[in-house]
NUDREN-251267 format. One record per residue (C-alpha): residue in one letter; x, y negated, z negated. Coordinates in steps of 0.1 Angstrom, whole numbers, padded with zeros to 4 digits, always signed. Layout:
! residues N
AXYZ
...
! end
This chain:
! residues 417
M-0381+0018-0011
S-0399-0016-0006
E-0380-0048+0002
S-0385-0060-0034
Q-0367-0029-0047
T-0331-0029-0056
I-0300-0008-0060
G-0282-0019-0091
S-0289-0056-0090
S-0289-0060-0052
P-0320-0063-0030
L-0319-0043+0001
P-0339-0041+0033
T-0363-0013+0036
Q-0341+0009+0057
R-0308-0005+0046
T-0299-0016+0081
E-0305-0049+0099
T-0320-0049+0134
P-0294-0063+0158
K-0315-0094+0169
G-0341-0095+0141
G-0369-0082+0163
T-0395-0056+0157
T-0374-0026+0168
P-0373-0001+0139
P-0339+0000+0122
L-0318+0030+0129
L-0317+0058+0103
L-0289+0083+0096
E-0312+0111+0109
D-0313+0093+0142
V-0275+0096+0144
L-0275+0133+0134
E-0301+0141+0160
R-0279+0125+0187
T-0247+0142+0175
R-0263+0177+0175
T-0270+0173+0212
I-0233+0170+0220
G-0221+0200+0200
L-0214+0184+0166
L-0235+0209+0147
D-0219+0203+0113
D-0238+0174+0098
D-0214+0172+0068
L-0185+0164+0091
V-0204+0136+0108
E-0215+0122+0075
V-0179+0123+0061
V-0166+0104+0091
L-0193+0077+0088
A-0187+0075+0051
A-0150+0070+0056
Y-0157+0041+0080
I-0181+0023+0056
S-0158+0028+0026
K-0139-0003+0038
E-0169-0023+0026
I-0173-0005-0007
E-0137+0002-0018
K-0119-0031-0010
R-0086-0020-0025
N-0082+0017-0015
P-0108+0027+0011
I-0109+0064+0022
W-0081+0079+0042
I-0090+0113+0056
M-0076+0138+0080
L-0099+0159+0102
V-0081+0193+0104
G-0092+0217+0132
N-0080+0240+0159
P-0075+0226+0194
S-0108+0218+0212
S-0127+0219+0179
N-0144+0185+0186
K-0122+0164+0163
T-0118+0138+0190
Q-0156+0139+0197
L-0162+0132+0160
V-0140+0101+0158
T-0152+0088+0192
L-0186+0083+0175
L-0170+0052+0159
A-0155+0039+0192
K-0181+0012+0197
A-0183-0001+0161
V-0171-0037+0158
D-0144-0030+0132
T-0128+0001+0148
V-0091+0001+0158
M-0085+0034+0177
I-0053+0046+0192
D-0043+0080+0207
V-0009+0085+0190
L+0015+0067+0167
T+0048+0053+0180
T+0080+0049+0159
N+0077+0019+0135
P+0041+0012+0145
F+0031-0011+0116
I+0060-0037+0115
S+0083-0040+0145
G+0120-0045+0142
L+0121-0065+0174
S+0133-0101+0173
N+0108-0129+0172
K+0120-0139+0207
E+0106-0107+0220
K+0071-0115+0205
P+0066-0084+0184
Q+0031-0072+0180
D+0028-0059+0145
L-0001-0035+0140
L-0006-0038+0102
P-0022-0073+0100
K-0047-0063+0127
L-0059-0034+0105
D-0070-0054+0075
G-0107-0048+0068
K-0110-0024+0097
C-0113+0014+0103
F-0081+0026+0118
I-0083+0059+0138
V-0055+0080+0152
K-0068+0106+0175
D-0037+0128+0175
Y-0013+0131+0145
T-0002+0165+0157
S+0022+0152+0183
F+0037+0127+0159
F+0042+0153+0132
G+0062+0173+0158
R+0089+0146+0160
S+0121+0146+0141
E+0120+0151+0104
E+0136+0117+0097
T+0111+0099+0119
V+0081+0116+0103
K+0093+0111+0067
Q+0099+0074+0074
L+0063+0070+0087
L+0048+0089+0057
S+0068+0068+0033
D+0056+0037+0050
L+0020+0050+0047
V+0024+0054+0009
S+0032+0017+0005
I+0005+0006+0030
Y-0022+0026+0012
D-0012+0009-0021
G-0021-0024-0005
N+0011-0041+0006
F+0041-0033+0028
S+0073-0052+0035
K+0101-0044+0059
H+0135-0060+0065
S+0154-0061+0098
G+0184-0081+0109
A+0164-0095+0138
R+0134-0107+0118
G+0144-0108+0082
T+0118-0096+0056
I+0082-0093+0069
R+0055-0086+0044
Y+0017-0080+0048
E-0012-0071+0026
A-0039-0050+0043
A-0066-0026+0032
F-0085-0004+0057
S-0102+0029+0060
H-0083+0055+0080
I-0092+0087+0099
G-0067+0109+0116
C-0070+0141+0136
V-0045+0170+0133
T-0043+0208+0139
P-0038+0231+0109
M-0003+0240+0122
G+0006+0204+0128
L-0004+0194+0092
S+0013+0224+0076
Q+0046+0213+0090
R+0045+0180+0070
Q+0020+0185+0042
R+0047+0195+0017
Y+0065+0162+0021
M+0032+0143+0020
N+0024+0159-0014
Q+0060+0152-0027
V+0056+0115-0022
G+0020+0115-0034
A-0010+0125-0013
R-0030+0095+0001
F-0051+0115+0024
L-0081+0136+0018
T-0087+0163+0044
I-0117+0182+0057
R-0115+0212+0079
V-0136+0217+0109
S-0152+0251+0104
E-0150+0277+0131
L-0182+0283+0149
N-0202+0315+0145
D-0214+0334+0175
E-0248+0317+0176
Q-0233+0282+0173
R-0207+0290+0200
E-0234+0301+0223
E-0254+0269+0217
C-0222+0249+0224
F-0217+0267+0257
G-0252+0257+0267
I-0245+0220+0257
A-0212+0221+0277
W-0231+0230+0309
S-0256+0202+0305
E-0255+0179+0335
D-0262+0149+0313
L-0235+0157+0287
K-0216+0125+0295
E-0248+0104+0289
R-0255+0123+0257
I-0220+0115+0244
T-0223+0078+0253
A-0257+0077+0235
A-0244+0094+0204
S-0214+0071+0201
Q-0236+0040+0207
T-0262+0052+0181
A-0235+0060+0154
S-0216+0028+0161
D-0248+0007+0159
Y-0259+0024+0127
I-0227+0019+0108
T-0221-0017+0121
S-0256-0026+0110
L-0252-0008+0076
C-0219-0026+0069
G-0236-0059+0077
G-0263-0050+0052
I-0237-0040+0025
R-0219-0073+0029
K-0252-0093+0029
Y-0269-0076+0000
R-0238-0067-0020
V-0249-0031-0025
Q-0243-0015-0058
L-0252+0020-0070
Q-0265+0031-0103
P-0238+0044-0127
V-0228+0080-0120
A-0246+0105-0142
E-0225+0120-0170
E-0227+0156-0156
I-0215+0145-0121
R-0187+0125-0137
R-0176+0157-0156
Q-0177+0177-0124
L-0158+0151-0104
N-0131+0149-0132
L-0127+0187-0130
L-0126+0186-0092
A-0100+0159-0092
E-0079+0179-0116
L-0082+0210-0094
V-0072+0193-0062
A-0043+0174-0079
R-0029+0207-0093
A-0033+0225-0060
R-0014+0197-0042
G+0015+0201-0066
E+0050+0213-0057
V+0067+0245-0068
R+0104+0248-0061
T+0118+0283-0063
R+0150+0301-0055
T+0155+0337-0045
Q+0172+0360-0071
Q+0182+0396-0068
F+0185+0425-0092
E+0194+0462-0090
T+0171+0489-0102
E+0183+0520-0122
E+0181+0539-0089
G+0205+0514-0073
E+0179+0497-0052
V+0184+0460-0047
K+0152+0439-0051
T+0145+0402-0048
F+0122+0379-0066
E+0114+0342-0066
E+0125+0323-0097
V+0108+0290-0104
E+0132+0261-0107
E+0109+0231-0109
I+0071+0223-0109
Q+0058+0189-0100
K+0021+0184-0109
E+0002+0154-0097
E-0020+0136-0122
P-0057+0137-0112
F-0064+0100-0112
R-0057+0092-0075
A-0077+0122-0065
L-0105+0111-0087
H-0106+0077-0071
Q-0106+0092-0036
L-0135+0116-0045
K-0155+0089-0062
A-0151+0066-0032
L-0163+0094-0010
C-0193+0102-0031
R-0203+0065-0033
S-0199+0060+0004
L-0219+0091+0012
A-0247+0080-0012
I-0249+0045+0004
L-0247+0061+0039
K-0278+0082+0030
G-0297+0053+0015
K-0296+0066-0021
E-0296+0047-0053
E-0271+0069-0071
V-0246+0097-0064
T-0264+0131-0065
Q-0254+0167-0065
Q-0256+0167-0027
E-0228+0142-0024
F-0208+0161-0050
L-0211+0193-0030
T-0197+0175+0001
A-0169+0161-0020
K-0162+0197-0033
R-0158+0209+0003
V-0134+0180+0010
A-0115+0186-0022
L-0109+0223-0015
S-0097+0213+0020
S-0073+0187+0005
M-0046+0211-0005
P-0019+0228+0015
V-0035+0250+0042
Q-0021+0283+0030
R-0031+0276-0006
A-0066+0268+0005
E-0066+0301+0024
A-0054+0319-0007
L-0082+0305-0028
S-0107+0315-0002
V-0102+0352-0010
F-0123+0345-0041
H-0153+0340-0019
A-0152+0377-0014
E-0140+0390-0048
S-0138+0373-0082
K-0105+0392-0089
V-0080+0404-0064
T-0045+0419-0060
A-0021+0403-0035
K-0026+0434-0013
E-0064+0430-0014
G-0059+0393-0007
S-0037+0400+0024
D-0063+0424+0037
I-0092+0399+0032
L-0072+0372+0050
D-0055+0395+0075
K-0022+0377+0065
N+0013+0389+0056
Y+0013+0403+0021
K+0044+0385+0009
T+0030+0351+0021
V-0003+0356+0004
K+0014+0367-0028
R+0037+0337-0028
H+0008+0313-0026
L-0012+0331-0052
D+0018+0329-0075
Q+0023+0292-0068
L-0014+0286-0078
V-0007+0305-0110
Y+0023+0283-0118
L+0002+0252-0111
G-0025+0264-0135
V-0052+0269-0108
L-0052+0307-0111
Q-0043+0332-0138
R-0029+0367-0135
V-0027+0399-0156
K-0011+0432-0151
D-0033+0461-0138
I-0036+0493-0158
D-0006+0507-0140
G+0016+0480-0156
K+0031+0469-0122
T+0004+0453-0101
W-0007+0417-0107
I-0045+0409-0107
Y-0053+0373-0099
E-0085+0354-0108
P-0094+0317-0111
H-0084+0299-0143
P-0116+0298-0165
K-0115+0260-0163
F-0119+0260-0125
R-0139+0292-0121
S-0172+0274-0112
L-0154+0254-0085
I-0135+0283-0068
L-0161+0311-0069
P-0191+0308-0046
S-0221+0292-0061
P-0249+0316-0069
V-0277+0318-0044
L-0309+0304-0059
! end
């Protein structure tokens, strides 16, 4: 792309980034960042790109930038990922959240340091949500309720010491959490309305693990980490400056990708829904007492918030990569995020269809090596939410599960070309 070319109506520099001092040093490219991150054990380029895209979304989606959780087992490089942003000018990074972090209830005489106004226009990173989610249910629910209002753009709080304090702030947000930490609180997050996308850190295969062992023994690992963080921070700082200067705009999203994003948003919204059941009992003719779960209430989220989140992600990824429009490549990354952005056990239940297009609950529990009743419960919930459908096997007793035709192309693995 030459300097005279445009994206939308906006002229852009050749490489989309500005050199820090206007000299002749070639501008950084995304590939420069990825080359650095691979040398420190971050072998999943998608994860790096999603983290960087979340950061720059604050420049692209002024009202509701991306909020995303990195979900991974302990020591799975989550902290390493977010530390890539540590040296960027608009990063606000903390280790853990305290109680009432955004607006303090302290009196004005005690000089309260409210966090929320400091976040406007920034990227807010919390390196450990797991420890906070382990606190009392009341404390966690209060924070999650606060986050709902904050995501929507404004937040007010009243205390006897300070009266009513109100702030407006919009910022991108990245948090790190373990799967068990998230699963403790995800149900309540979905009840009040999910504001976070999530992406799971994939487990390494044997070859990748061996490569990471070699990296871990490198005598210059600390220098590599510093260089990767500096390169990533310089790149996104420069890119954000270019976005502000040239008012970057993308071409309208192609109709086919719009259709796919609409369908993906509907899938993730349904999968984040709530199914409330109660246990019932009945006695068979042989006198055996059996139990079953009776559905009392189903709460389905409408797809529009999920659509906004996925659109923002695709747009940010496209600009991060220097593209003029959202392409199938960005959609596939958004699909990975969407399938992660549902309760952990439901996502696991859906993953059985990577192995088979139709399964019984017993087959699903064998594939996942999980408890049969647990797998069946989550498969049934996905049926109630309209993500899966089920029919009785030829024996008239066993349920066979398969993706709802509407979502079949999203749930089943894509054919190998």
